[in-house]
Kinemage of the C-alpha trace (Angstrom):
@kinemage 1
@onewidth
@group {chain A} dominant
@subgroup {mainchain}
@vectorlist {calphas} color= white
{ca met a 1} P -5.814 -23.231 0.821
{ca gly a 2} L -3.720 -21.189 -1.401
{ca asp a 3} L -0.372 -19.761 -1.108
{ca ser a 4} L -1.634 -16.210 -1.073
{ca lys a 5} L -4.375 -16.499 1.546
{ca arg a 6} L -1.241 -18.193 3.834
{ca arg a 7} L 0.685 -15.045 3.507
{ca lys a 8} L -2.592 -13.317 4.580
{ca glu a 9} L -3.279 -14.530 7.323
{ca ser a 10} L 0.168 -14.726 8.188
{ca leu a 11} L 0.784 -10.636 7.723
{ca gly a 12} L -2.483 -9.866 8.703
{ca glu a 13} L -2.423 -5.689 8.494
{ca lys a 14} L 1.209 -5.542 6.089
{ca tyr a 15} L -0.537 -7.761 4.008
{ca gly a 16} L -0.324 -5.637 0.319
{ca gln a 17} L 2.185 -3.404 1.727
{ca glu a 18} L 5.653 -2.635 0.379
{ca asp a 19} L 8.541 -2.611 2.884
{ca asn a 20} L 10.907 0.377 3.403
{ca ile a 21} L 14.387 -0.053 0.864
{ca leu a 22} L 15.837 -0.035 4.494
{ca pro a 23} L 14.823 -0.304 8.027
{ca gly a 24} L 14.935 3.160 9.160
{ca ile a 25} L 15.231 4.896 6.179
{ca pro a 26} L 11.212 6.365 5.635
{ca ile a 27} L 11.642 5.454 1.149
{ca lys a 28} L 9.564 2.065 -0.298
{ca pro a 29} L 10.616 0.886 -3.808
{ca ser a 30} L 8.010 2.650 -6.075
{ca gln a 31} L 8.994 6.207 -4.753
{ca ala a 32} L 12.530 5.561 -5.468
{ca lys a 33} L 11.179 4.305 -8.817
{ca leu a 34} L 9.392 7.474 -9.317
{ca phe a 35} L 12.853 9.530 -8.386
{ca ser a 36} L 14.581 8.449 -10.318
{ca gln a 37} L 12.304 8.493 -12.943
{ca ile a 38} L 12.002 12.501 -12.293
{ca thr a 39} L 15.536 12.216 -12.054
{ca thr a 40} L 16.211 10.434 -15.313
{ca arg a 41} L 13.896 12.995 -17.056
{ca gly a 42} L 15.285 16.133 -15.601
{ca ala a 43} L 18.656 15.347 -16.822
{ca trp a 44} L 17.227 14.915 -20.458
{ca ile a 45} L 15.911 18.125 -20.404
{ca gly a 46} L 18.610 19.353 -19.101
{ca ile a 47} L 20.639 18.068 -21.974
{ca ala a 48} L 18.447 19.631 -24.913
{ca leu a 49} L 18.482 22.797 -23.151
{ca leu a 50} L 22.785 22.816 -23.175
{ca val a 51} L 21.996 21.503 -26.915
{ca val a 52} L 19.662 24.418 -27.350
{ca tyr a 53} L 22.126 27.128 -25.748
{ca trp a 54} L 25.260 25.737 -27.556
{ca val a 55} L 23.209 26.305 -31.320
{ca val a 56} L 21.840 29.676 -30.406
{ca val a 57} L 25.628 30.947 -28.814
{ca arg a 58} L 27.636 29.077 -32.187
{ca phe a 59} L 25.883 29.632 -35.347
{ca ile a 60} L 22.389 32.345 -34.523
{ca gly a 61} L 23.842 34.883 -32.542
{ca pro a 62} L 26.691 35.503 -34.631
{ca ser a 63} L 25.217 35.149 -38.273
{ca leu a 64} L 22.171 37.926 -36.359
{ca gly a 65} L 25.600 39.942 -35.243
{ca trp a 66} L 24.828 39.187 -31.363
{ca trp a 67} L 28.121 38.254 -31.086
{ca glu a 68} L 31.645 38.569 -32.745
{ca leu a 69} L 33.640 36.389 -33.052
{ca ser a 70} L 37.632 36.909 -33.633
């Protein structure tokens, strides 16, 4: 009998299900990974928007006369 069959018999209903990261906190490792991916993507989008805003305020705005820099 293979190890996976033994594990399946010993775990029963819990076989193939993920355990929580910490006891009492209902967060699975796959959910934590997804959260990390989403927040990382959001951070990069925020950085890109900040760079675009900086370019507009620093270079494009003054060249069009939107803001007068002394």
